C-alpha positions as CSV (number, residue, x, y, z in Angstrom):
1,M,-44.7,8.4,95.6
2,R,-46.0,7.7,92.4
3,S,-48.9,5.3,92.3
4,M,-48.1,1.7,89.9
5,D,-51.0,3.3,87.8
6,S,-48.5,6.1,86.7
7,Y,-45.7,3.6,86.2
8,S,-47.6,1.2,84.1
9,E,-48.9,4.4,81.7
10,E,-45.2,5.7,81.4
11,A,-43.6,1.9,80.3
12,T,-46.7,1.6,78.2
13,K,-45.9,4.9,76.1
14,L,-42.4,3.8,76.1
15,E,-43.6,0.6,74.3
16,N,-46.1,2.2,72.0
17,A,-43.3,4.5,70.8
18,A,-39.8,1.7,70.6
19,L,-43.3,-0.2,68.8
20,K,-43.4,2.8,66.4
21,R,-40.0,3.0,65.5
22,E,-39.8,-0.3,64.7
23,L,-42.9,-0.2,62.4
24,S,-41.3,2.7,60.7
25,D,-38.2,1.0,60.2
26,L,-40.1,-1.9,58.6
27,K,-42.0,0.8,56.7
28,R,-38.9,1.8,55.2
29,E,-37.4,-1.9,54.3
30,R,-40.9,-2.4,52.6
31,D,-40.4,0.5,50.9
32,K,-36.9,0.3,49.9
33,Y,-37.6,-3.3,48.6
34,K,-40.7,-2.2,46.9
35,T,-38.9,0.4,45.4
36,L,-36.1,-2.1,44.0
37,F,-38.9,-4.1,43.1
38,D,-41.1,-1.9,40.5
39,T,-37.7,-0.4,39.3
40,S,-36.0,-3.3,38.4
41,A,-34.8,-3.9,34.6
42,D,-35.1,-7.6,35.2
43,A,-39.2,-9.2,35.0
44,L,-39.7,-9.8,38.8
45,S,-43.1,-11.4,39.6
46,I,-43.9,-13.6,42.7
47,I,-45.7,-16.7,42.6
48,D,-48.0,-18.8,45.0
49,L,-47.7,-22.1,45.1
50,A,-51.0,-22.6,46.7
51,T,-52.8,-21.5,43.4
52,G,-49.9,-21.6,41.1
53,K,-50.9,-17.8,40.2
54,F,-49.2,-14.8,40.1
55,I,-49.6,-12.5,43.3
56,E,-47.3,-9.8,42.4
57,C,-45.0,-8.5,39.6
58,N,-43.3,-5.4,38.5
59,T,-43.6,-2.8,35.3
60,S,-40.6,-4.8,33.6
61,A,-42.8,-7.8,33.4
62,L,-45.8,-6.1,32.4
63,A,-43.5,-4.6,29.4
64,M,-41.8,-8.3,28.9
65,H,-45.0,-10.2,28.2
66,N,-46.9,-7.1,26.3
67,V,-49.3,-7.2,29.5
68,Q,-51.8,-4.2,29.7
69,S,-52.2,-4.0,32.9
70,E,-51.1,-5.5,36.8
71,Q,-54.7,-6.7,36.9
72,D,-54.3,-9.1,33.9
73,F,-51.0,-10.2,34.7
74,L,-51.8,-11.7,38.5
75,A,-54.4,-13.5,36.7
76,L,-52.4,-15.6,34.7
77,S,-50.1,-18.5,35.6
78,P,-46.1,-19.3,34.2
79,A,-47.5,-21.4,31.8
80,D,-49.9,-19.0,30.2
81,L,-46.6,-16.8,29.3
82,S,-44.9,-19.7,27.5
83,P,-45.5,-21.6,24.2
84,E,-46.8,-24.9,24.6
85,Y,-43.7,-26.9,24.5
86,Q,-40.2,-25.9,25.2
87,P,-37.3,-26.1,22.7
88,C,-36.2,-29.6,24.5
89,G,-39.6,-31.2,23.6
90,S,-41.0,-30.7,27.0
91,R,-44.9,-29.2,27.5
92,S,-44.1,-25.8,29.5
93,A,-46.9,-26.7,32.2
94,E,-45.1,-29.8,33.3
95,L,-41.8,-28.6,33.0
96,A,-42.6,-25.5,34.9
97,K,-44.3,-27.3,37.8
98,I,-40.5,-29.5,38.1
99,Y,-38.4,-26.1,38.6
100,L,-41.4,-24.8,41.0
101,S,-40.7,-28.0,43.2
102,K,-36.9,-28.4,42.8
103,T,-36.8,-24.5,44.0
104,V,-38.9,-25.7,47.2
105,S,-36.9,-28.8,47.7
106,E,-33.2,-28.2,46.2
107,G,-33.0,-24.3,46.5
108,P,-32.5,-21.8,44.3
109,Q,-33.0,-22.5,40.5
110,T,-31.6,-21.1,37.4
111,F,-32.4,-22.2,33.4
112,R,-33.3,-20.9,30.2
113,W,-36.6,-20.9,29.7
114,E,-38.8,-19.8,25.8
115,H,-41.4,-17.3,26.9
116,E,-43.8,-16.0,24.2
117,N,-45.4,-12.6,25.5
118,F,-49.4,-11.5,24.2
119,G,-48.0,-10.7,20.8
120,G,-47.2,-14.1,19.7
121,V,-43.2,-13.3,19.9
122,K,-41.1,-15.9,21.3
123,F,-37.9,-14.7,23.4
124,E,-34.9,-16.7,25.5
125,C,-35.3,-15.9,28.6
126,L,-32.8,-16.4,31.9
127,V,-34.7,-17.8,34.9
128,S,-34.1,-17.4,38.7
129,L,-36.3,-18.9,40.9
130,S,-36.1,-18.5,44.6
131,A,-38.6,-19.6,47.2
132,F,-39.8,-18.2,50.7
133,K,-42.0,-19.1,53.4
134,M,-44.6,-16.9,54.5
135,P,-46.9,-17.7,57.4
136,E,-49.9,-18.2,55.2
137,S,-48.1,-20.3,52.1
138,M,-44.9,-20.9,50.1
139,L,-44.3,-18.1,47.9
140,V,-41.5,-18.3,44.9
141,L,-39.5,-15.3,43.6
142,A,-39.3,-15.0,39.8
143,A,-36.5,-12.9,38.1
144,V,-37.0,-13.2,34.6
145,R,-34.2,-11.7,32.0
146,D,-34.5,-11.5,28.2
147,I,-31.2,-12.7,26.6
148,S,-32.8,-13.0,23.1
149,D,-30.3,-10.2,22.1
150,I,-27.8,-11.7,24.0
151,I,-28.0,-15.0,22.2
152,K,-28.8,-13.0,18.6
153,S,-25.2,-11.5,19.4
154,K,-23.5,-14.7,20.3
155,E,-24.9,-16.4,17.3
156,A,-23.1,-13.5,15.3
157,V,-20.0,-13.4,17.1
158,V,-20.1,-17.7,16.4
159,K,-20.6,-16.9,12.9
160,A,-18.1,-13.9,12.6
161,H,-15.6,-16.3,14.6
162,T,-16.1,-19.0,11.7
163,E,-16.6,-16.5,8.7
164,I,-13.2,-15.4,10.1
165,E,-11.7,-18.8,10.8
166,K,-12.4,-19.5,6.9
167,Y,-10.9,-16.7,5.5
168,E,-7.9,-16.8,7.9
169,S,-7.9,-20.7,6.7
170,A,-8.1,-19.2,2.7
171,I,-5.4,-16.4,3.4
172,Q,-3.0,-19.0,4.9
173,L,-3.7,-21.5,1.8
174,Q,-3.0,-18.3,-0.3
175,Q,0.5,-17.8,1.4
176,E,1.8,-21.2,1.5
177,R,0.7,-21.6,-2.2
178,F,2.7,-18.2,-2.8
179,R,5.4,-19.2,-0.8
180,A,5.7,-22.5,-2.7
181,F,5.7,-20.8,-5.8
182,V,8.1,-18.1,-4.6
183,E,10.4,-21.0,-3.5
184,Q,10.1,-23.0,-6.8
185,A,10.2,-19.9,-9.1
186,P,12.4,-20.5,-12.0
187,V,13.7,-16.9,-11.7
188,G,15.7,-15.5,-8.2
189,I,13.3,-13.4,-6.2
190,A,14.9,-11.4,-3.2
191,I,13.2,-8.9,-0.6
192,N,15.7,-6.1,0.9
193,R,15.0,-3.2,3.1
194,F,14.7,0.1,1.1
195,A,16.5,2.3,3.7
196,D,20.0,0.1,3.8
197,G,19.3,-2.7,1.0
198,A,19.9,-6.1,3.4
199,F,18.2,-8.6,2.2
200,V,15.3,-9.7,4.4
201,S,14.3,-13.2,2.2
202,V,15.5,-14.6,-1.2
203,N,14.7,-18.0,-2.2
204,K,16.6,-21.3,-3.7
205,E,17.0,-20.1,-7.2
206,F,18.6,-16.4,-6.0
207,T,20.9,-18.6,-3.5
208,E,22.0,-21.1,-6.5
209,F,23.4,-18.3,-8.9
210,S,24.6,-16.2,-6.4
211,G,26.9,-18.8,-4.7
212,Y,25.5,-17.7,-1.1
213,E,23.7,-19.7,1.3
214,L,20.6,-18.7,3.1
215,D,21.8,-17.6,6.4
216,E,25.0,-15.9,4.6
217,M,22.4,-14.0,2.7
218,S,20.7,-12.7,5.9
219,K,24.4,-11.0,6.6
220,L,24.5,-9.2,3.4
221,S,23.2,-6.2,1.0
222,Y,22.8,-6.0,-2.8
223,W,25.4,-3.0,-2.5
224,E,27.9,-5.8,-1.6
225,L,26.8,-7.8,-4.6
226,T,26.9,-4.8,-7.2
227,P,30.1,-3.5,-8.7
228,S,31.3,0.0,-7.5
229,K,30.8,1.2,-11.5
230,Y,27.0,0.7,-11.2
231,E,26.4,2.9,-8.2
232,D,25.0,6.0,-10.6
233,E,22.7,3.6,-12.1
234,E,21.7,2.5,-8.5
235,T,20.8,5.7,-7.4
236,K,18.9,6.4,-10.3
237,Q,17.0,3.4,-9.9
238,L,16.4,3.9,-6.5
239,S,15.0,7.1,-6.9
240,L,12.7,5.7,-9.8
241,L,11.5,3.1,-7.1
242,N,10.7,5.8,-4.5
243,S,8.9,8.2,-6.8
244,T,6.8,5.2,-9.1
245,G,6.8,2.4,-6.4
246,R,8.7,0.4,-9.2
247,Y,12.1,0.1,-11.3
248,G,13.3,-1.3,-14.4
249,P,13.8,-3.9,-15.7
250,Y,17.5,-2.9,-16.2
251,R,20.7,-5.1,-16.8
252,K,24.0,-4.9,-14.4
253,E,26.4,-7.4,-12.9
254,Y,26.2,-9.2,-9.5
255,I,29.4,-10.1,-7.6
256,H,29.5,-14.1,-6.8
257,K,30.8,-15.6,-3.9
258,D,34.0,-16.9,-5.5
259,G,34.4,-13.4,-7.0
260,H,33.6,-13.3,-10.5
261,C,30.8,-11.2,-11.9
262,Y,27.9,-12.2,-14.0
263,P,25.0,-10.3,-16.0
264,V,21.8,-9.8,-13.9
265,L,18.5,-8.7,-15.2
266,L,16.8,-7.0,-12.4
267,S,12.7,-5.3,-11.8
268,G,11.1,-4.5,-8.9
269,V,8.3,-3.0,-6.7
270,K,8.3,-1.0,-3.5
271,I,6.3,-2.5,-0.7
272,I,5.2,-2.0,3.0
273,D,5.0,-4.8,5.7
274,E,2.9,-5.5,8.4
275,E,5.3,-3.1,10.1
276,G,5.4,0.0,8.2
277,V,8.9,-1.1,6.7
278,P,9.2,-0.2,3.4
279,L,11.1,-2.9,1.5
280,I,12.2,-3.6,-2.0
281,W,10.7,-7.0,-3.5
282,S,12.7,-8.0,-6.9
283,V,13.1,-10.5,-9.5
284,V,16.2,-11.3,-10.6
285,Q,17.6,-13.1,-13.4
286,D,20.5,-14.6,-14.2
287,V,21.2,-13.9,-17.5
288,T,24.9,-15.5,-18.6
289,E,23.5,-18.1,-20.8
290,Q,21.3,-15.6,-22.6
291,E,23.7,-13.3,-23.1
292,E,26.5,-16.1,-23.9
293,A,23.5,-17.3,-26.6
294,E,23.4,-13.6,-27.9
295,K,26.6,-13.7,-28.3
296,E,26.8,-16.5,-30.4
297,L,23.9,-15.4,-32.5
298,R,25.9,-12.0,-33.2
299,K,28.5,-13.7,-34.5
300,A,26.9,-16.1,-36.1
301,K,25.1,-13.5,-38.2
302,A,28.7,-11.8,-38.8
303,Q,29.9,-15.0,-39.9
304,A,26.7,-15.2,-42.5
305,E,26.6,-12.0,-43.6
306,N,30.5,-12.3,-44.6
307,A,29.7,-15.4,-46.6
308,N,27.3,-13.7,-48.2
309,E,29.5,-10.9,-49.3
310,A,32.0,-13.5,-50.6
311,K,29.3,-15.1,-52.5
312,S,28.4,-12.2,-53.9
313,L,31.7,-11.1,-54.6
314,F,32.3,-14.3,-56.2
315,L,29.4,-14.3,-58.4
316,S,30.1,-11.0,-59.8
317,N,33.4,-12.1,-60.8
318,M,32.5,-15.3,-62.1
319,S,29.9,-13.6,-64.3
320,H,32.4,-11.0,-65.5
321,E,35.2,-13.9,-66.3
322,I,32.6,-15.9,-68.3
323,R,30.6,-13.1,-69.8
324,T,33.9,-11.8,-71.7
325,P,34.7,-14.7,-73.3
326,M,30.7,-15.2,-74.2
327,N,30.4,-11.7,-75.7
328,G,33.4,-12.8,-77.9
329,V,31.9,-16.2,-79.5
330,L,28.3,-14.4,-79.3
331,G,30.4,-11.8,-81.5
332,M,31.9,-13.8,-83.9
333,L,28.7,-16.1,-84.3
334,Q,26.5,-13.2,-85.2
335,L,28.9,-11.9,-87.8
336,L,29.3,-15.8,-88.9
337,E,25.5,-15.3,-89.3
338,K,25.6,-12.4,-91.8
339,E,27.6,-14.4,-94.7
340,P,26.1,-16.2,-97.4
341,L,25.5,-19.7,-95.8
342,S,23.6,-22.4,-96.9
343,E,20.0,-22.7,-95.3
344,K,21.3,-25.8,-93.2
345,T,24.4,-23.8,-91.8
346,K,22.6,-20.9,-91.5
347,K,19.7,-22.3,-89.0
348,L,23.3,-24.2,-87.3
349,V,24.6,-20.5,-86.4
350,S,21.0,-18.9,-85.7
351,T,20.9,-22.0,-82.9
352,A,24.2,-21.4,-82.0
353,V,23.4,-17.7,-81.4
354,Y,20.3,-18.3,-79.5
355,S,21.9,-20.7,-77.3
356,A,24.8,-17.8,-76.2
357,K,22.3,-15.5,-75.6
358,T,20.7,-17.8,-73.4
359,L,24.0,-19.0,-71.6
360,L,24.3,-15.1,-70.8
361,R,20.7,-14.6,-69.6
362,I,21.9,-17.5,-66.8
363,L,24.7,-15.6,-65.8
364,N,22.1,-12.2,-65.8
365,D,20.3,-14.6,-63.3
366,I,22.9,-15.6,-61.1
367,L,23.7,-12.0,-60.2
368,D,20.0,-11.7,-59.8
369,Y,20.4,-13.4,-56.4
370,S,22.4,-11.0,-54.9
371,K,19.7,-8.6,-55.8
372,I,16.8,-10.9,-54.5
373,E,18.8,-11.1,-51.1
374,S,18.9,-7.3,-50.8
375,N,15.3,-7.2,-52.4
376,S,16.3,-5.1,-54.9
377,L,15.1,-7.1,-58.2
378,S,12.7,-5.7,-60.2
379,L,10.8,-7.7,-62.6
380,E,9.8,-6.7,-66.4
381,T,7.7,-7.4,-69.2
382,T,8.5,-7.9,-72.8
383,E,7.4,-9.6,-76.0
384,F,9.0,-12.9,-77.2
385,S,8.0,-15.5,-79.8
386,I,6.8,-18.3,-78.8
387,E,8.1,-20.1,-82.3
388,K,11.3,-19.1,-82.1
389,T,11.8,-20.3,-78.6
390,M,10.4,-23.4,-79.7
391,E,12.6,-23.9,-82.6
392,S,15.9,-22.9,-80.6
393,I,14.9,-25.4,-78.6
394,L,14.5,-28.0,-81.2
395,S,17.7,-26.5,-82.6
396,Y,19.4,-27.3,-79.0
397,E,17.8,-30.5,-79.2
398,F,18.4,-31.6,-82.6
399,P,22.2,-32.6,-82.5
400,K,21.5,-35.5,-79.4
401,A,18.4,-36.6,-81.2
402,E,20.2,-37.1,-84.5
403,S,23.2,-39.0,-83.3
404,T,20.7,-41.4,-81.2
405,R,19.0,-41.6,-84.7
406,L,15.2,-40.3,-82.7
407,Y,15.0,-38.3,-85.3
């Protein structure tokens, strides 16, 4: 039989083995958490509340705060890593004590904090504090994440969103203005599908001269408004539109809702909508009044030309009718002028001859009107006697002056 000492020795060995396994497990757990602690991307540190100093930190904490070594870091307090005042206006040292106290009394705390590294650079952080009690003291784990890039990105997003809203507002304003312009335009504006010519949209002016309402237009295409005699021209214009992106201006006719045809002048461009569908944007003018005005103008022009021809014919006939007897009178006076006459009689005959020649010149001047209208009048330069001209005027006016005894 075994002695009591051998049983006690064996129990001790088993107990030691169990203790070693437990210690080994604890070491593995410690090493695991130590590894997580050291390799964390967040800046991790442990604060001893009794001293207010850091007792441990990871490499991320050193890099974030631009501290050269762990020994240097452990000589610091949280206030040493912060500017004197936080953005809220509170002193960093006092506010840090408040958060540490709340962590112990109320539980974990998460808040935004402004740090300042040893290079003098300030940056926004998200800080999480968790308290845990050790046999000797109360410790706080601080996890710090630099969110300055996130804040900048958020600010950039907000700014971009503001810019987008501004541009959207400007675009909306322009669209409203353009829509009002299209609706109030004094010419017809129509949008048709390129594939089949169906009306997508028309403005008020288009409905007024076509006779159709808006809901009726959406069920029609421009082929249904176009007389069949224009099919070849329509095909030509569509080919031009497809190759150059625009067509017209050209004239054709549309069929009114009541059945009569009326003239229109069209021009347009090809556009692609937001869904990639090709459309035709056209400006359509009802030129009924314009054509009627042109017809009246042509009629008035023809009447004026006929009247002018009649006037020219009248002047020509009149001049010939008057010139023939005037030439006879002038001839007789010129023969009489060669006869032996008294000085007084000779002077009177000479005056009559001059007056007859003047009348013939007047007839020639009347005929010159027709030359002026046809831009065929030519001027000539000739010599004349001022003395004879004055004598002729005096002789012409002498009988009147003598009869009134003014001479």
